[in-house]
N, C-alpha and C positions, 0 to 999 in steps of 0.2 A: 522960615525953616524951623521945624520943631526940634526940641531936644530929646523927645521921647522916641524910642525905637518903634518903628512900625513893623507889622508882620510882613516880611518880604514875600511870603507866599501869596498874599493878597494885594501885592503892589501891581501897579499898572505899567510902570516904567523903571528901567535901570539906566542911570545916568552916569556917563563919563564926564565928570565936572571939569577937572583941569589937571595939569601936571606942571610942576615947577622944579627948578634945579638951582641950588645955591650951596656953596661951601662943601661940595662933594656929596650932597644929600638930594636925592630925587624924591619928591612927594607926589604920590599918585592918589587922586581924590575921586571918590565914587559916592553915589547915593541912590536909594530907592525912593521914587516919587519926591516928595519934599521933606523926607526924613533927614536925620542927622548925617553929616558927612562921614564917610569911612576913609581914613587917611592911612595909606601904606607908605613906609619910608624904606628906601634902599640907599645904603651908605657905601660910597666908594672911597676907601681910605687914601689920604694924601693925594686926592685928585688934583692934577695940575691945571693951570689955565690952558684953555683950548686955543690953539692957533686959529687965525681967521679962516684958513682954508678948510677947517673941520667944523665950523660952527653950524652950518646947515645940516651936516651929517649927524651931529650930536642932537640937534633939535628933532630930526626925523627919527632917530633911534629912541629918544625919550618918549616921543609920541607913540611909537610902536609898543614900547614897554607898557605904557599906560593902558593901551588897548588890549594887549595880550594878558597882562597880569590881572585885568578885570575879571577874568574867568573864575578866579578864586571867590569873588563876591557875587557875581551874576548868578552862580549856581545856588545861592541861598534862597532865591525867590523865583528864578527863571521866568520873569515877566515877558509878555509878548512884545512890549515896547522897549526899544533900545534907542537911547538918545546920546549922540556924541556932540557935546557942546564945543563951540569954536569952529574952526575951519572944517567944512564938510569933507568926508572921506571920498577918495576916488574909487572907482569900481574894483580895481585889483586889490586894494586894501580891504574893502568890504568882503570880497570873495575869500581872501586869505583868512579873515576872521570868522566868516561863516563856517568854513571847513574846520578850523581849529576848535570852535566852540561845539560844533555838532559831533565831530569824531573824537575830540579830546574829552568830551563829557559823555561818551557813549556808555562807558562802564557805570558811571554815576547814574545815568538814565535807566540802564538795565536793572541795577540793584534797587532803585527807587520806583520801578515799574512806571516809568515815564516815557513818553515819546517826544523827542525834541525836533523831529523832522517837520519842517514847515513852520516851526516856531521861531527859529533863530534867523533873523534877517537884519544885518547891519545896514543902516541907511547910507546912501551914497548919491553923489551927483555926477552925471556923465560930463567929464571935462578932461581936457588934455593934461597930462602930467609931465612936468619937466623931468627928464631922466636924471638920476643922480650922477654926479661926476666923481672922479677919483679924489680922495681926501688926503693923499700923500702919506699913507700909512706905511711905517717901516716894516721890512720883511721879518717879522717874528710872530710867534704863535701863542695864543692862550690855550692851555691844555686843561680842561675841566677834570677835577679829581673827585671821584665819588667814594673813595676808600676801598673799592673792590678790585677784583682781578682785571677787569676790562681796562680801566683807566691806567692801571700799572703797566699793562702790556703796551698800550699806546704810548705812554711816556717813554718807556725804554726804547721803543722803536724810533721815536723822534730823537732821543738822545744819541742813538747809535749813528746818526748821520751828522751830528754836531750842529743841528739847527738851533737857533735862538728861540727859547721858549720859557714860559712861566706857568707853573702849576697853580691853578686857581679853583676856588670853590665858593659857594654861596651858603651862608649859615655859620653856625658856631659849633659844629661837631668836633670834639677833641680827637675822635678817631680819624676823621679825615685830615685834620691838621697834622697828626702824627705820621700818617701815610704820605702826605704831601712833603713833609720835612725829609722823609726817607728818600725821596726822589733825588735830592741834592740840587734841585732847580730853585730859582727864585720863586717866591710864593706871593699870591694875592688873594686875600680873604675878604669877600664882599658880604655885608650883612643885609638881611632882608627882615624887616619888622612888619608883620601883618597888622592891619588895623585892629586895635583891641575890640572895636565894636563887632567884628566878625564873630569872635568867640562868644560875645553876648547874644548875638542872633542865633548862633548854634545852640546855646543853652536854652533859648526860648522856643526852639523847635524848628528852626530854618532847615531847608533841604541841605544835606551834607553828603560828601562822598569824594571819590577819586577825581583829581584834576590833572591836566597835562603839565605837570611841574617842569618837565624838561624843556618845554616850549618857553616857559617863563624864564628859567635860568639861561636859556640860549639868548634871549633878547637882553637880559641883564648883562650878559657877556658882550653882546653887540655894543651896548653903551660903553662898557669898559674898554673895548677895543678902540673906539673912537677917542675916549678920554685919554688913555695912557699910550696909545699908538701901537696897535698890533694889526697886521693885515689878514689874520686868519684865526678862526675859532675851531679847534680840532677836537671833536668829541670821540668817544670810544664805543659807539653803538654798533653791534654786529647785525648780521642780516636777519636773524630770527626775530628781531624786534619788529619787523615788518609783517609778521604772520599773525593773523587775528587769533584772539583767545577763543572766541566762539562766534557763531552767527545766530542772531535772534530776530525773528519777525522781519526777515529780509535785510537786516543791517548787520554788518560786521562790527564786532565789539573787540577792540584791541587795547588791553591794559597799557601797552607800550606805544600807543599811536604816535606820540610826539617824539619817540625814539626811532620811528620807522623811516624808510627812505622817502616815502611820499611827502611827509612833512619836511624832512631835510631838504629835499629838492625845492619845495615851495618857498621855504625861508631863504635858502641860498639865492634863489632867483630874485626874491623880493628885496633882499639887502642890496644886491647889485643894482637894481633899478630904482629903488626908493631911498636908500641910505648912503651907501658909498660904493662906487663901481669897483674899488680895489679891496673890498672886504669880503673874504671867503669864509664860508661856513660849511663844514663837512664832518664826516665821521671816518676816521682812519681805519677802523675795523670793519667797515660796511661789507667788504667782500667775504668775510669769514663767518663761520658758524660759531656757536658757543663752544663746541668741542674743540675746534681749532684754537680758540682763545685760551681755553683751559690747558690745552697741550703746550701752548707758548708760555703760559704763566708757570707751569710746572718746570719748564726748562730754565727759568730765571735763576733758580737756586734759592737758597734760604733767606735771601736779603729782605724779602717782603713777607715771608710766611707768618711772622709773628705780629705784623701790623695791619694786614688787610682784613676787611670784613665786608661781606655782602649781605649780612643779616639786616633786613630793613627795620627790625624792631629797634636797632640802635639809632635810627635816624628819624623816628616819629617825633612830631612836634609836641604832642601831649601823651601822657600815660607812662607807665613804667618801662624801663629799658632793661635788657638782660644784664646779669652781673658779668658775663664774659662776652667776648666778641661774637660768639655764635650761640644763639638760643637753642638750636637743635630742634625746634618745633615748627618753624615757618617754612614755606615752600622754597624760599631763597636758600636757606641752609641745606635743605634736602637736595635741591638741584645742584648746587655748587659741590657738595660732597660727592654726588654721583658723577658729575662731569669731570671732576679731578681724579676720581678713582682709577680710571684706565691708564693715567699718565703719571701717577705719583706712587712712590713706595707706600705700602699700606701703613707701616708704623708712623711714617711722617704725616700722613693724612689724619690718622687717629690722634696724633699729638696736637694737630691744629684744632680739631673739633672737640677733643676731650673725650670722645666716645665713638663707637661704631654705629652710625645711623642705619646701616644696612643689616644690622643684626638685632633689630627691634621690631617684633611682630606688631606692636601698637602703631607703627608708622606705615603699615601696609596700605591703608587707604590713601595716605598722603602721597606715597610713591606711585600708586595706581593713577592718580590724577596727573602726575608728571608724565606718565606713559600714555596718557589719554586712553586709559583702559577703564571702561565703565564710568567714565567721568570726563569732563572737559578740563583743559589745561588750567591751572590756578590763575587767579588774577594777581599775577606777580611778574617781575622781570625774569622769566625763566626761558629756557630754550624750547625747541619744538619737541612734541611727543616722540617723533621718529628719532631724534637725537638721544633722548633718554632711553629708548628701546635699544638703540645701537650700543650705548654705554653698558647697559645691563647685560646684553648678549655677550659682550666682550668679557665682562666679569664672570659670567656663568661658565666660561671655559678656563678660568684661572684657579689653580688649586687653593691659593690663599684667600679667595673670595667665595668660591662656589658653594660652600656649605653654610655661609652666613644666612640667617633666616629669610631675608627678603630676596636674596639672590637665588637661594634654593627654591623658594616659592615661585619666582619668575621662571626658573628653569623647568619646573614640573607643570605649572598651571598655565602660564601665559605664553611661553616660548613656542609650544606646539601649535599655537593658533596663528603664528606669524610666518611670513614668507622669508626664508633664509637669505634670499638675495637682496633683501631690504634692510639687513642688519649689520652691514659692514661699517667699520669705523673710517676706513680710508676715504670714502667719498666726502665725509664731513670735514676732512682736513685740507681740502682743496678750495681755493678761492673760486667764487662763482657769481658774484653780484656786481652790479654797477656801482660806481663810486664818484665822488666829486672832489677827490683829493687834488689840491693844486700842484702844478708842475714842480715847484721847488721842494715839495714834500714826498714826491713819488719814491725817493730812495727809502723813506721810512716804511712805505707800503711794501716795498720789495723785501725789507728786512724781516717782515712778518712771515715770509715764505720759507 
């Protein structure tokens, strides 16, 4: 093995070398061809000894993490050859990974003008798989916290039924830590250290772009559930996450693919059959729209208003971060402002963001994209264009909003082109999607109504 980095774009193979676990640290090792090893570390603080009945589940979860987290590295070179060293994959595992890498990297491929169809094929051997058994997991939930409105709504719904739960997050964001502390729940902060070599490859010109990070965090939490003893991982992804950002050359491109119901169902089923039969994975908010979630968040009161942030610039790995919780320039800021506006007093909303984003002519193009007016939806975790149009239509009728620059522009220029019967808020406030919420948490789902 050489110590010199090779050009991953010219590599023939991407290798899943090995994974190990000791003293609460998972090491995930990858390589391109015979190049240097890329070693990622995920640290589970205070990880206890695993009882014998969970050892097989932990090994299966760690292997799945190794395979899923590899997407961060594979995309640097996207070689046609994929090699999984050690025990061969079975067909269901290979199919899960094929879908994750193809659809989870669809935005990456679109932006880099690549076509990954027919290129990604995880090797497998057709053999019978012994179904996973129950691991004896206690009835308590891991609740991922992202620092934004969605996870806060889910946390409060679970708290309302008195369910045993822990707020958890991956990474070292102080903003998320502060939001998690505000929940009043026990907390679990897991750290993920990307292989330093990946940043060197990027510096040298490797392919780079969006990855399905929610999928990676989901499997990190599957490992945590086995380690610490939790029978469910309860995310806060709503139904609009399943809607594609755009369609290009016959393929749907969805920035939020690993937050969508298709991936949720696939991982839920896989965990049951390959990891632990008693480990559930779901999204509590799946039946609800973004507008329904912002409506619920606005009803929570001021407890979270000064600690939540959905501005993704706060959570980037590299580069400058905004001085405040809201940069006011990114699509997440724009959409959250718009989605909260119909449900929150205007002075309160302006105090959260520090200014009125709907009274700034310079943001017209940005809000047009949210409306899917002359542009496609931004590559961000934002709601559907129809939701944004319904929110602006509601504001156009309210005296306190209707004269603000972008609301007035919407009212005179865009609204006459729309069908009035497609602009109501009420339909967006009703549940309407399938979900995988386990029986013992159905009360939390009901609390959202």
